[in-house]
C-alpha positions in Angstrom: 60.5 19.4 26.1 57.5 21.3 27.5 56.0 22.8 24.5 55.9 19.3 23.3 53.8 17.9 26.2 51.6 20.6 26.2 51.3 20.0 22.6 49.9 16.2 22.6 47.9 17.2 25.5 46.2 19.1 23.3 46.5 16.9 20.7 44.5 14.1 23.1 41.9 16.7 24.0 40.6 18.3 20.8 40.8 14.2 19.7 38.2 13.7 23.0 35.9 16.6 21.2 35.9 15.4 17.7 32.0 13.2 16.8 33.7 10.5 15.2 30.2 8.7 12.4 28.6 5.6 13.8 28.6 2.7 11.5 25.5 4.0 9.6 26.6 7.0 9.1 29.9 5.5 7.4 28.6 3.5 5.1 26.2 5.9 3.7 29.1 8.1 2.9 31.1 6.3 1.9 28.3 4.9 -0.7 28.1 9.0 -1.5 31.4 9.5 -1.9 31.6 6.5 -4.7 29.0 8.0 -6.2 30.7 11.6 -6.8 33.3 9.8 -8.4 31.5 7.6 -10.6 29.6 11.2 -11.9 32.8 12.6 -12.0 34.7 9.8 -13.9 31.5 9.9 -16.4 31.3 14.1 -16.8 35.3 14.2 -17.3 34.8 10.9 -19.5 32.9 12.4 -21.2 33.9 15.7 -22.2 37.6 14.3 -22.7 35.6 12.2 -25.5 33.7 15.1 -27.1 36.9 17.1 -26.7 38.5 14.6 -29.0 35.7 14.3 -30.9 35.8 18.0 -31.8 38.8 18.4 -32.4 39.2 15.0 -35.0 36.6 17.1 -36.8 38.5 19.5 -37.6 
């Protein structure tokens, strides 16, 4: 039981050290994430379409 209590005290101590982003940073990071997701969706869709087209040619 002491190990569990010690564990949760350690968790609480580590959580207090975390620097949480403010609203402006959160919006910036969210937009960056969405842009990267859209970029990679377009990239892999294009790659897949080109590959399918090349396979269809041969």
